[in-house]
ChimeraX commands (.cxc) that place a marker at each C-alpha (Angstrom):
marker #1 position 0.00,0.00,0.00 radius 0.5
marker #1 position 1.32,3.45,-0.89 radius 0.5
marker #1 position 1.93,5.80,2.05 radius 0.5
marker #1 position 2.19,9.56,2.03 radius 0.5
marker #1 position 4.19,11.95,4.23 radius 0.5
marker #1 position 2.21,13.63,7.00 radius 0.5
marker #1 position 2.60,16.98,5.24 radius 0.5
marker #1 position 1.00,15.67,2.05 radius 0.5
marker #1 position -1.85,14.02,3.95 radius 0.5
marker #1 position -2.52,17.31,5.75 radius 0.5
marker #1 position -2.50,19.22,2.46 radius 0.5
marker #1 position -5.04,16.82,0.97 radius 0.5
marker #1 position -7.31,17.25,4.01 radius 0.5
marker #1 position -6.94,21.03,3.79 radius 0.5
marker #1 position -7.89,21.08,0.12 radius 0.5
marker #1 position -10.88,18.83,0.83 radius 0.5
marker #1 position -12.25,21.43,3.23 radius 0.5
marker #1 position -12.29,23.99,0.41 radius 0.5
marker #1 position -15.14,22.22,-1.36 radius 0.5
marker #1 position -17.99,24.65,-0.73 radius 0.5
marker #1 position -20.79,23.70,1.64 radius 0.5
marker #1 position -23.97,25.73,1.22 radius 0.5
marker #1 position -24.69,28.14,4.06 radius 0.5
marker #1 position -21.28,27.91,5.72 radius 0.5
marker #1 position -19.80,31.15,4.40 radius 0.5
marker #1 position -20.91,34.56,5.64 radius 0.5
marker #1 position -22.34,37.13,3.27 radius 0.5
marker #1 position -19.66,39.66,2.38 radius 0.5
marker #1 position -20.02,43.11,0.88 radius 0.5
marker #1 position -17.40,45.00,-1.06 radius 0.5
marker #1 position -16.17,47.67,1.35 radius 0.5
marker #1 position -15.82,51.28,0.25 radius 0.5
marker #1 position -13.27,51.95,3.00 radius 0.5
marker #1 position -9.61,51.33,2.06 radius 0.5
marker #1 position -8.26,47.99,3.24 radius 0.5
marker #1 position -5.27,49.43,5.09 radius 0.5
marker #1 position -7.46,51.87,7.02 radius 0.5
marker #1 position -9.71,49.02,8.13 radius 0.5
marker #1 position -6.75,46.81,8.97 radius 0.5
marker #1 position -5.08,49.52,11.07 radius 0.5
marker #1 position -7.95,49.58,13.56 radius 0.5
marker #1 position -9.11,45.96,13.35 radius 0.5
marker #1 position -8.43,43.57,16.23 radius 0.5
marker #1 position -9.02,39.92,15.53 radius 0.5
marker #1 position -10.96,37.95,18.14 radius 0.5
marker #1 position -9.48,34.47,18.36 radius 0.5
marker #1 position -11.79,31.76,19.65 radius 0.5
marker #1 position -8.82,29.48,20.31 radius 0.5
marker #1 position -5.12,30.10,20.71 radius 0.5
marker #1 position -2.09,27.97,20.05 radius 0.5
marker #1 position 0.20,26.82,17.25 radius 0.5
marker #1 position -0.68,26.20,13.63 radius 0.5
marker #1 position -2.81,23.06,13.10 radius 0.5
marker #1 position -0.20,21.00,11.30 radius 0.5
marker #1 position 2.41,18.56,12.54 radius 0.5
marker #1 position 5.99,19.42,11.70 radius 0.5
marker #1 position 9.40,17.82,11.90 radius 0.5
marker #1 position 12.84,19.36,12.45 radius 0.5
marker #1 position 14.21,20.59,9.14 radius 0.5
marker #1 position 17.59,19.12,8.19 radius 0.5
marker #1 position 19.79,21.58,6.34 radius 0.5
marker #1 position 20.99,20.77,2.85 radius 0.5
marker #1 position 24.13,22.21,1.20 radius 0.5
marker #1 position 24.09,25.96,0.47 radius 0.5
marker #1 position 21.01,26.60,2.63 radius 0.5
marker #1 position 21.18,28.82,5.71 radius 0.5
marker #1 position 18.77,28.81,8.63 radius 0.5
marker #1 position 18.06,32.32,9.91 radius 0.5
marker #1 position 15.78,34.18,12.29 radius 0.5
marker #1 position 13.93,37.34,11.37 radius 0.5
marker #1 position 12.04,39.75,13.64 radius 0.5
marker #1 position 8.30,40.33,13.43 radius 0.5
marker #1 position 7.18,42.61,16.22 radius 0.5
marker #1 position 8.08,40.85,19.46 radius 0.5
marker #1 position 8.48,37.50,17.68 radius 0.5
marker #1 position 11.62,35.85,16.34 radius 0.5
marker #1 position 10.67,33.55,13.48 radius 0.5
marker #1 position 12.58,30.95,11.49 radius 0.5
marker #1 position 13.42,30.98,7.82 radius 0.5
marker #1 position 15.64,29.20,5.33 radius 0.5
marker #1 position 17.53,31.02,2.60 radius 0.5
marker #1 position 19.50,29.75,-0.37 radius 0.5
marker #1 position 22.02,32.21,-1.80 radius 0.5
marker #1 position 23.69,31.65,-5.19 radius 0.5
marker #1 position 27.51,32.00,-4.97 radius 0.5
marker #1 position 27.60,34.92,-7.41 radius 0.5
marker #1 position 25.25,36.93,-5.17 radius 0.5
marker #1 position 28.03,37.31,-2.61 radius 0.5
marker #1 position 29.77,39.77,-4.95 radius 0.5
marker #1 position 26.82,41.09,-6.97 radius 0.5
marker #1 position 23.35,41.35,-5.37 radius 0.5
marker #1 position 20.82,39.02,-7.00 radius 0.5
marker #1 position 17.05,39.15,-7.48 radius 0.5
marker #1 position 15.11,37.28,-4.83 radius 0.5
marker #1 position 11.99,35.18,-4.40 radius 0.5
marker #1 position 10.23,34.96,-1.05 radius 0.5
marker #1 position 8.32,31.69,-1.14 radius 0.5
marker #1 position 5.44,30.98,1.24 radius 0.5
marker #1 position 4.89,27.26,1.76 radius 0.5
marker #1 position 1.61,25.43,1.42 radius 0.5
marker #1 position -0.28,24.29,4.50 radius 0.5
marker #1 position 0.84,25.50,7.90 radius 0.5
marker #1 position 4.33,24.01,8.26 radius 0.5
marker #1 position 7.57,24.17,6.29 radius 0.5
marker #1 position 9.57,21.25,4.95 radius 0.5
marker #1 position 12.73,21.36,2.84 radius 0.5
marker #1 position 10.78,20.05,-0.18 radius 0.5
marker #1 position 9.15,23.49,-0.30 radius 0.5
marker #1 position 12.53,25.05,-1.02 radius 0.5
marker #1 position 13.26,22.36,-3.58 radius 0.5
marker #1 position 10.06,23.21,-5.44 radius 0.5
marker #1 position 11.56,26.64,-6.14 radius 0.5
marker #1 position 14.38,25.13,-8.22 radius 0.5
marker #1 position 13.41,27.07,-11.39 radius 0.5
marker #1 position 14.18,30.32,-9.55 radius 0.5
marker #1 position 17.29,28.92,-7.90 radius 0.5
marker #1 position 18.60,27.73,-11.26 radius 0.5
marker #1 position 17.91,31.20,-12.71 radius 0.5
marker #1 position 20.24,32.78,-10.14 radius 0.5
marker #1 position 17.66,34.02,-7.63 radius 0.5
marker #1 position 18.09,34.12,-3.89 radius 0.5
marker #1 position 15.27,31.94,-2.53 radius 0.5
marker #1 position 13.94,32.63,0.96 radius 0.5
marker #1 position 11.35,30.44,2.68 radius 0.5
marker #1 position 10.12,32.04,5.91 radius 0.5
marker #1 position 7.89,30.39,8.46 radius 0.5
marker #1 position 5.18,32.39,10.19 radius 0.5
marker #1 position 3.83,32.68,13.72 radius 0.5
marker #1 position 2.85,29.40,15.33 radius 0.5
marker #1 position 4.52,27.29,12.61 radius 0.5
marker #1 position 7.40,24.84,13.03 radius 0.5
marker #1 position 7.71,25.58,16.74 radius 0.5
marker #1 position 7.67,29.36,16.25 radius 0.5
marker #1 position 6.23,31.56,19.00 radius 0.5
marker #1 position 2.87,33.26,18.50 radius 0.5
marker #1 position -0.70,32.14,17.94 radius 0.5
marker #1 position -2.00,30.84,14.64 radius 0.5
marker #1 position -4.36,33.51,13.22 radius 0.5
marker #1 position -5.00,32.09,9.73 radius 0.5
marker #1 position -4.02,34.88,7.32 radius 0.5
marker #1 position -4.10,37.89,9.63 radius 0.5
marker #1 position -1.09,38.32,11.91 radius 0.5
marker #1 position 0.77,36.04,9.52 radius 0.5
marker #1 position 0.61,38.80,6.90 radius 0.5
marker #1 position 2.56,41.07,9.24 radius 0.5
marker #1 position 5.13,38.29,9.55 radius 0.5
marker #1 position 5.29,37.86,5.79 radius 0.5
marker #1 position 5.84,41.59,5.29 radius 0.5
marker #1 position 8.59,41.58,7.91 radius 0.5
marker #1 position 10.22,38.58,6.23 radius 0.5
marker #1 position 10.40,40.56,2.98 radius 0.5
marker #1 position 11.82,43.58,4.80 radius 0.5
marker #1 position 14.46,41.40,6.44 radius 0.5
marker #1 position 15.48,39.97,3.09 radius 0.5
marker #1 position 15.68,43.42,1.50 radius 0.5
marker #1 position 18.31,44.38,4.09 radius 0.5
marker #1 position 20.65,41.53,3.17 radius 0.5
marker #1 position 23.74,42.54,1.16 radius 0.5
marker #1 position 23.34,39.69,-1.32 radius 0.5
marker #1 position 19.85,40.82,-2.44 radius 0.5
marker #1 position 18.94,43.35,-5.13 radius 0.5
marker #1 position 16.26,45.14,-3.10 radius 0.5
marker #1 position 14.68,46.52,-6.28 radius 0.5
marker #1 position 13.93,43.02,-7.56 radius 0.5
marker #1 position 12.14,41.12,-4.82 radius 0.5
marker #1 position 9.14,38.96,-5.68 radius 0.5
marker #1 position 6.82,36.73,-3.66 radius 0.5
marker #1 position 5.10,33.47,-4.50 radius 0.5
marker #1 position 3.10,31.00,-2.47 radius 0.5
marker #1 position 1.27,27.72,-2.84 radius 0.5
marker #1 position -2.15,26.96,-1.36 radius 0.5
marker #1 position -2.38,28.73,2.02 radius 0.5
marker #1 position 0.98,30.34,1.22 radius 0.5
marker #1 position -0.57,31.63,-1.98 radius 0.5
marker #1 position -3.16,33.38,0.14 radius 0.5
marker #1 position -0.31,35.04,2.06 radius 0.5
marker #1 position 1.38,36.21,-1.15 radius 0.5
marker #1 position -1.93,37.52,-2.50 radius 0.5
marker #1 position -2.67,39.53,0.64 radius 0.5
marker #1 position 0.75,41.18,0.47 radius 0.5
marker #1 position -0.48,42.90,-2.70 radius 0.5
marker #1 position -2.67,45.01,-0.40 radius 0.5
marker #1 position 0.26,46.29,1.68 radius 0.5
marker #1 position 1.91,49.56,0.69 radius 0.5
marker #1 position 5.13,49.50,2.71 radius 0.5
marker #1 position 6.70,46.24,1.56 radius 0.5
marker #1 position 9.58,46.27,-1.00 radius 0.5
marker #1 position 8.02,43.90,-3.52 radius 0.5
marker #1 position 7.76,44.42,-7.28 radius 0.5
marker #1 position 4.79,42.06,-7.51 radius 0.5
marker #1 position 3.69,38.65,-6.33 radius 0.5
marker #1 position 2.29,35.37,-7.53 radius 0.5
marker #1 position 0.48,32.30,-6.25 radius 0.5
marker #1 position -0.62,28.81,-7.18 radius 0.5
marker #1 position -3.91,27.57,-5.78 radius 0.5
marker #1 position -4.12,30.52,-3.39 radius 0.5
marker #1 position -7.00,32.68,-4.62 radius 0.5
marker #1 position -9.42,32.18,-1.74 radius 0.5
marker #1 position -12.57,33.91,-0.66 radius 0.5
marker #1 position -14.39,33.84,2.68 radius 0.5
marker #1 position -15.60,30.27,2.16 radius 0.5
marker #1 position -12.22,28.92,3.29 radius 0.5
marker #1 position -12.80,29.90,6.91 radius 0.5
marker #1 position -14.60,26.85,8.24 radius 0.5
marker #1 position -14.56,25.46,11.76 radius 0.5
marker #1 position -11.86,22.92,10.91 radius 0.5
marker #1 position -9.01,25.43,10.72 radius 0.5
marker #1 position -10.28,28.94,11.49 radius 0.5
marker #1 position -9.30,30.05,15.04 radius 0.5
marker #1 position -12.00,32.72,14.91 radius 0.5
marker #1 position -15.70,32.91,14.09 radius 0.5
marker #1 position -15.69,32.02,10.40 radius 0.5
marker #1 position -19.22,33.39,10.05 radius 0.5
marker #1 position -18.09,36.87,11.10 radius 0.5
marker #1 position -17.80,38.84,7.86 radius 0.5
marker #1 position -15.55,41.46,9.45 radius 0.5
marker #1 position -12.99,38.78,10.38 radius 0.5
marker #1 position -13.11,37.21,6.92 radius 0.5
marker #1 position -12.82,40.55,5.11 radius 0.5
marker #1 position -9.36,41.11,6.59 radius 0.5
marker #1 position -8.08,37.76,5.36 radius 0.5
marker #1 position -8.86,37.49,1.64 radius 0.5
marker #1 position -8.19,39.33,-1.59 radius 0.5
marker #1 position -11.87,38.89,-2.38 radius 0.5
marker #1 position -13.69,42.11,-1.62 radius 0.5
marker #1 position -10.43,44.06,-1.57 radius 0.5
marker #1 position -9.20,44.06,-5.17 radius 0.5
marker #1 position -9.76,47.79,-5.57 radius 0.5
marker #1 position -7.22,48.39,-2.78 radius 0.5
marker #1 position -4.36,46.40,-4.33 radius 0.5
marker #1 position -1.03,48.25,-4.42 radius 0.5
marker #1 position 0.76,46.06,-6.96 radius 0.5
marker #1 position 0.04,43.25,-9.38 radius 0.5
marker #1 position -0.61,39.74,-8.24 radius 0.5
marker #1 position -0.41,36.86,-10.70 radius 0.5
marker #1 position -2.79,34.21,-9.40 radius 0.5
marker #1 position -2.53,30.79,-11.04 radius 0.5
marker #1 position -5.26,28.19,-10.57 radius 0.5
marker #1 position -5.27,24.86,-12.37 radius 0.5
marker #1 position -8.46,23.89,-14.25 radius 0.5
marker #1 position -8.72,20.77,-12.07 radius 0.5
marker #1 position -8.34,22.71,-8.80 radius 0.5
marker #1 position -12.03,22.17,-8.07 radius 0.5
marker #1 position -11.89,23.36,-4.46 radius 0.5
marker #1 position -11.24,26.91,-5.68 radius 0.5
marker #1 position -13.96,26.94,-8.34 radius 0.5
marker #1 position -16.46,29.10,-6.45 radius 0.5
marker #1 position -13.94,31.51,-4.95 radius 0.5
marker #1 position -12.31,31.99,-8.35 radius 0.5
marker #1 position -15.70,32.78,-9.89 radius 0.5
marker #1 position -16.37,35.40,-7.20 radius 0.5
marker #1 position -12.95,37.00,-7.67 radius 0.5
marker #1 position -13.43,37.15,-11.43 radius 0.5
marker #1 position -16.87,38.72,-11.00 radius 0.5
marker #1 position -15.40,41.31,-8.64 radius 0.5
marker #1 position -12.65,42.04,-11.15 radius 0.5
marker #1 position -15.17,42.50,-13.95 radius 0.5
marker #1 position -17.26,44.81,-11.76 radius 0.5
marker #1 position -14.22,46.98,-11.08 radius 0.5
marker #1 position -13.08,46.85,-14.67 radius 0.5
marker #1 position -9.98,44.93,-15.64 radius 0.5
marker #1 position -8.03,48.16,-16.03 radius 0.5
marker #1 position -8.68,48.94,-12.35 radius 0.5
marker #1 position -7.84,45.52,-10.93 radius 0.5
marker #1 position -4.22,44.47,-10.44 radius 0.5
marker #1 position -5.16,40.79,-10.25 radius 0.5
marker #1 position -3.97,38.76,-13.23 radius 0.5
marker #1 position -5.37,35.22,-13.38 radius 0.5
marker #1 position -3.76,32.33,-15.26 radius 0.5
marker #1 position -4.67,28.67,-15.67 radius 0.5
marker #1 position -1.72,26.28,-15.98 radius 0.5
marker #1 position -2.58,22.62,-16.44 radius 0.5
marker #1 position -3.21,20.51,-13.37 radius 0.5
marker #1 position -4.97,20.31,-10.03 radius 0.5
marker #1 position -4.19,21.96,-6.70 radius 0.5
marker #1 position -0.81,20.21,-6.52 radius 0.5
marker #1 position 0.29,19.42,-10.06 radius 0.5
marker #1 position -0.30,23.01,-11.22 radius 0.5
marker #1 position 2.41,24.36,-8.88 radius 0.5
marker #1 position 5.43,23.63,-11.06 radius 0.5
marker #1 position 3.99,25.10,-14.29 radius 0.5
marker #1 position 2.71,28.09,-12.31 radius 0.5
marker #1 position 6.19,28.79,-10.92 radius 0.5
marker #1 position 7.68,28.54,-14.39 radius 0.5
marker #1 position 5.06,30.89,-15.84 radius 0.5
marker #1 position 5.72,33.41,-13.12 radius 0.5
marker #1 position 9.47,33.22,-13.70 radius 0.5
marker #1 position 8.88,33.77,-17.43 radius 0.5
marker #1 position 6.87,36.92,-16.64 radius 0.5
marker #1 position 9.74,38.28,-14.54 radius 0.5
marker #1 position 12.33,37.46,-17.19 radius 0.5
marker #1 position 10.26,39.19,-19.86 radius 0.5
marker #1 position 10.00,42.31,-17.71 radius 0.5
marker #1 position 13.75,42.37,-17.20 radius 0.5
marker #1 position 14.38,42.06,-20.94 radius 0.5
marker #1 position 12.04,44.98,-21.65 radius 0.5
marker #1 position 13.74,47.11,-18.98 radius 0.5
marker #1 position 17.19,46.60,-20.48 radius 0.5
marker #1 position 16.17,47.59,-24.00 radius 0.5
marker link #1:1,2 radius 0.2
marker link #1:2,3 radius 0.2
marker link #1:3,4 radius 0.2
marker link #1:4,5 radius 0.2
marker link #1:5,6 radius 0.2
marker link #1:6,7 radius 0.2
marker link #1:7,8 radius 0.2
marker link #1:8,9 radius 0.2
marker link #1:9,10 radius 0.2
marker link #1:10,11 radius 0.2
marker link #1:11,12 radius 0.2
marker link #1:12,13 radius 0.2
marker link #1:13,14 radius 0.2
marker link #1:14,15 radius 0.2
marker link #1:15,16 radius 0.2
marker link #1:16,17 radius 0.2
marker link #1:17,18 radius 0.2
marker link #1:18,19 radius 0.2
marker link #1:19,20 radius 0.2
marker link #1:20,21 radius 0.2
marker link #1:21,22 radius 0.2
marker link #1:22,23 radius 0.2
marker link #1:23,24 radius 0.2
marker link #1:24,25 radius 0.2
marker link #1:25,26 radius 0.2
marker link #1:26,27 radius 0.2
marker link #1:27,28 radius 0.2
marker link #1:28,29 radius 0.2
marker link #1:29,30 radius 0.2
marker link #1:30,31 radius 0.2
marker link #1:31,32 radius 0.2
marker link #1:32,33 radius 0.2
marker link #1:33,34 radius 0.2
marker link #1:34,35 radius 0.2
marker link #1:35,36 radius 0.2
marker link #1:36,37 radius 0.2
marker link #1:37,38 radius 0.2
marker link #1:38,39 radius 0.2
marker link #1:39,40 radius 0.2
marker link #1:40,41 radius 0.2
marker link #1:41,42 radius 0.2
marker link #1:42,43 radius 0.2
marker link #1:43,44 radius 0.2
marker link #1:44,45 radius 0.2
marker link #1:45,46 radius 0.2
marker link #1:46,47 radius 0.2
marker link #1:47,48 radius 0.2
marker link #1:48,49 radius 0.2
marker link #1:49,50 radius 0.2
marker link #1:50,51 radius 0.2
marker link #1:51,52 radius 0.2
marker link #1:52,53 radius 0.2
marker link #1:53,54 radius 0.2
marker link #1:54,55 radius 0.2
marker link #1:55,56 radius 0.2
marker link #1:56,57 radius 0.2
marker link #1:57,58 radius 0.2
marker link #1:58,59 radius 0.2
marker link #1:59,60 radius 0.2
marker link #1:60,61 radius 0.2
marker link #1:61,62 radius 0.2
marker link #1:62,63 radius 0.2
marker link #1:63,64 radius 0.2
marker link #1:64,65 radius 0.2
marker link #1:65,66 radius 0.2
marker link #1:66,67 radius 0.2
marker link #1:67,68 radius 0.2
marker link #1:68,69 radius 0.2
marker link #1:69,70 radius 0.2
marker link #1:70,71 radius 0.2
marker link #1:71,72 radius 0.2
marker link #1:72,73 radius 0.2
marker link #1:73,74 radius 0.2
marker link #1:74,75 radius 0.2
marker link #1:75,76 radius 0.2
marker link #1:76,77 radius 0.2
marker link #1:77,78 radius 0.2
marker link #1:78,79 radius 0.2
marker link #1:79,80 radius 0.2
marker link #1:80,81 radius 0.2
marker link #1:81,82 radius 0.2
marker link #1:82,83 radius 0.2
marker link #1:83,84 radius 0.2
marker link #1:84,85 radius 0.2
marker link #1:85,86 radius 0.2
marker link #1:86,87 radius 0.2
marker link #1:87,88 radius 0.2
marker link #1:88,89 radius 0.2
marker link #1:89,90 radius 0.2
marker link #1:90,91 radius 0.2
marker link #1:91,92 radius 0.2
marker link #1:92,93 radius 0.2
marker link #1:93,94 radius 0.2
marker link #1:94,95 radius 0.2
marker link #1:95,96 radius 0.2
marker link #1:96,97 radius 0.2
marker link #1:97,98 radius 0.2
marker link #1:98,99 radius 0.2
marker link #1:99,100 radius 0.2
marker link #1:100,101 radius 0.2
marker link #1:101,102 radius 0.2
marker link #1:102,103 radius 0.2
marker link #1:103,104 radius 0.2
marker link #1:104,105 radius 0.2
marker link #1:105,106 radius 0.2
marker link #1:106,107 radius 0.2
marker link #1:107,108 radius 0.2
marker link #1:108,109 radius 0.2
marker link #1:109,110 radius 0.2
marker link #1:110,111 radius 0.2
marker link #1:111,112 radius 0.2
marker link #1:112,113 radius 0.2
marker link #1:113,114 radius 0.2
marker link #1:114,115 radius 0.2
marker link #1:115,116 radius 0.2
marker link #1:116,117 radius 0.2
marker link #1:117,118 radius 0.2
marker link #1:118,119 radius 0.2
marker link #1:119,120 radius 0.2
marker link #1:120,121 radius 0.2
marker link #1:121,122 radius 0.2
marker link #1:122,123 radius 0.2
marker link #1:123,124 radius 0.2
marker link #1:124,125 radius 0.2
marker link #1:125,126 radius 0.2
marker link #1:126,127 radius 0.2
marker link #1:127,128 radius 0.2
marker link #1:128,129 radius 0.2
marker link #1:129,130 radius 0.2
marker link #1:130,131 radius 0.2
marker link #1:131,132 radius 0.2
marker link #1:132,133 radius 0.2
marker link #1:133,134 radius 0.2
marker link #1:134,135 radius 0.2
marker link #1:135,136 radius 0.2
marker link #1:136,137 radius 0.2
marker link #1:137,138 radius 0.2
marker link #1:138,139 radius 0.2
marker link #1:139,140 radius 0.2
marker link #1:140,141 radius 0.2
marker link #1:141,142 radius 0.2
marker link #1:142,143 radius 0.2
marker link #1:143,144 radius 0.2
marker link #1:144,145 radius 0.2
marker link #1:145,146 radius 0.2
marker link #1:146,147 radius 0.2
marker link #1:147,148 radius 0.2
marker link #1:148,149 radius 0.2
marker link #1:149,150 radius 0.2
marker link #1:150,151 radius 0.2
marker link #1:151,152 radius 0.2
marker link #1:152,153 radius 0.2
marker link #1:153,154 radius 0.2
marker link #1:154,155 radius 0.2
marker link #1:155,156 radius 0.2
marker link #1:156,157 radius 0.2
marker link #1:157,158 radius 0.2
marker link #1:158,159 radius 0.2
marker link #1:159,160 radius 0.2
marker link #1:160,161 radius 0.2
marker link #1:161,162 radius 0.2
marker link #1:162,163 radius 0.2
marker link #1:163,164 radius 0.2
marker link #1:164,165 radius 0.2
marker link #1:165,166 radius 0.2
marker link #1:166,167 radius 0.2
marker link #1:167,168 radius 0.2
marker link #1:168,169 radius 0.2
marker link #1:169,170 radius 0.2
marker link #1:170,171 radius 0.2
marker link #1:171,172 radius 0.2
marker link #1:172,173 radius 0.2
marker link #1:173,174 radius 0.2
marker link #1:174,175 radius 0.2
marker link #1:175,176 radius 0.2
marker link #1:176,177 radius 0.2
marker link #1:177,178 radius 0.2
marker link #1:178,179 radius 0.2
marker link #1:179,180 radius 0.2
marker link #1:180,181 radius 0.2
marker link #1:181,182 radius 0.2
marker link #1:182,183 radius 0.2
marker link #1:183,184 radius 0.2
marker link #1:184,185 radius 0.2
marker link #1:185,186 radius 0.2
marker link #1:186,187 radius 0.2
marker link #1:187,188 radius 0.2
marker link #1:188,189 radius 0.2
marker link #1:189,190 radius 0.2
marker link #1:190,191 radius 0.2
marker link #1:191,192 radius 0.2
marker link #1:192,193 radius 0.2
marker link #1:193,194 radius 0.2
marker link #1:194,195 radius 0.2
marker link #1:195,196 radius 0.2
marker link #1:196,197 radius 0.2
marker link #1:197,198 radius 0.2
marker link #1:198,199 radius 0.2
marker link #1:199,200 radius 0.2
marker link #1:200,201 radius 0.2
marker link #1:201,202 radius 0.2
marker link #1:202,203 radius 0.2
marker link #1:203,204 radius 0.2
marker link #1:204,205 radius 0.2
marker link #1:205,206 radius 0.2
marker link #1:206,207 radius 0.2
marker link #1:207,208 radius 0.2
marker link #1:208,209 radius 0.2
marker link #1:209,210 radius 0.2
marker link #1:210,211 radius 0.2
marker link #1:211,212 radius 0.2
marker link #1:212,213 radius 0.2
marker link #1:213,214 radius 0.2
marker link #1:214,215 radius 0.2
marker link #1:215,216 radius 0.2
marker link #1:216,217 radius 0.2
marker link #1:217,218 radius 0.2
marker link #1:218,219 radius 0.2
marker link #1:219,220 radius 0.2
marker link #1:220,221 radius 0.2
marker link #1:221,222 radius 0.2
marker link #1:222,223 radius 0.2
marker link #1:223,224 radius 0.2
marker link #1:224,225 radius 0.2
marker link #1:225,226 radius 0.2
marker link #1:226,227 radius 0.2
marker link #1:227,228 radius 0.2
marker link #1:228,229 radius 0.2
marker link #1:229,230 radius 0.2
marker link #1:230,231 radius 0.2
marker link #1:231,232 radius 0.2
marker link #1:232,233 radius 0.2
marker link #1:233,234 radius 0.2
marker link #1:234,235 radius 0.2
marker link #1:235,236 radius 0.2
marker link #1:236,237 radius 0.2
marker link #1:237,238 radius 0.2
marker link #1:238,239 radius 0.2
marker link #1:239,240 radius 0.2
marker link #1:240,241 radius 0.2
marker link #1:241,242 radius 0.2
marker link #1:242,243 radius 0.2
marker link #1:243,244 radius 0.2
marker link #1:244,245 radius 0.2
marker link #1:245,246 radius 0.2
marker link #1:246,247 radius 0.2
marker link #1:247,248 radius 0.2
marker link #1:248,249 radius 0.2
marker link #1:249,250 radius 0.2
marker link #1:250,251 radius 0.2
marker link #1:251,252 radius 0.2
marker link #1:252,253 radius 0.2
marker link #1:253,254 radius 0.2
marker link #1:254,255 radius 0.2
marker link #1:255,256 radius 0.2
marker link #1:256,257 radius 0.2
marker link #1:257,258 radius 0.2
marker link #1:258,259 radius 0.2
marker link #1:259,260 radius 0.2
marker link #1:260,261 radius 0.2
marker link #1:261,262 radius 0.2
marker link #1:262,263 radius 0.2
marker link #1:263,264 radius 0.2
marker link #1:264,265 radius 0.2
marker link #1:265,266 radius 0.2
marker link #1:266,267 radius 0.2
marker link #1:267,268 radius 0.2
marker link #1:268,269 radius 0.2
marker link #1:269,270 radius 0.2
marker link #1:270,271 radius 0.2
marker link #1:271,272 radius 0.2
marker link #1:272,273 radius 0.2
marker link #1:273,274 radius 0.2
marker link #1:274,275 radius 0.2
marker link #1:275,276 radius 0.2
marker link #1:276,277 radius 0.2
marker link #1:277,278 radius 0.2
marker link #1:278,279 radius 0.2
marker link #1:279,280 radius 0.2
marker link #1:280,281 radius 0.2
marker link #1:281,282 radius 0.2
marker link #1:282,283 radius 0.2
marker link #1:283,284 radius 0.2
marker link #1:284,285 radius 0.2
marker link #1:285,286 radius 0.2
marker link #1:286,287 radius 0.2
marker link #1:287,288 radius 0.2
marker link #1:288,289 radius 0.2
marker link #1:289,290 radius 0.2
marker link #1:290,291 radius 0.2
marker link #1:291,292 radius 0.2
marker link #1:292,293 radius 0.2
marker link #1:293,294 radius 0.2
marker link #1:294,295 radius 0.2
marker link #1:295,296 radius 0.2
marker link #1:296,297 radius 0.2
marker link #1:297,298 radius 0.2
marker link #1:298,299 radius 0.2
view
């Protein structure tokens, strides 16, 4: 009988919870108040506290990978960074990659090999409550502060070209990368995701540490309802067979059409595959977009 690592089993369970169940999601309205103004005064009300809801194992280092700590408020959080040798003398572009699920494993870094092979610094941070980190799991709220601080930390490193920092995430990490497009004080050119375009329907009782039927809580945690407040482009990739995201993708597209495509900074692509198999082609498409931009800039 075939067995699967705990991380993969968890990811499959997580994706299964995305299949919409009628009546579980709160009704959400598109707010006319800027996202950052709402976020500045919002205080999440956690119904349970503790670490992220995923088992994790100590991460064994592989060659050319450094384990670091970065500050996020009062927290010190773990991350793993891979620096190409040439970046020690000439700063290189960088990708901040947000892992799927709620725990990091070295295979997440390995999945970024297209960027590594293209000479990018690759940084995989963990967020509050993950992998033994301090802090409570908040499911896409406080974690966005951590993600922003991870990017800021990376921008301060001498081996990084701070004008060419990008983010990408898979699944829940894609939701993190997407939400960073709403932040105005993070040194990112733009971001991307694979299987991470969620709406409020994701916040069910299985994982949400808050009242998932509270529209005000949900509105802080998704790109849906907030597209008009995006500060930079986000390239969201969703495979045609990623059925768990079907309804949320339809809502996001409808919101984009209502705004007008020229007013939305969300770009949606559909590489082949499901929630998992679409990750590799999505990463390669995103890398191709970046390379094309760089060619145009040097002309």
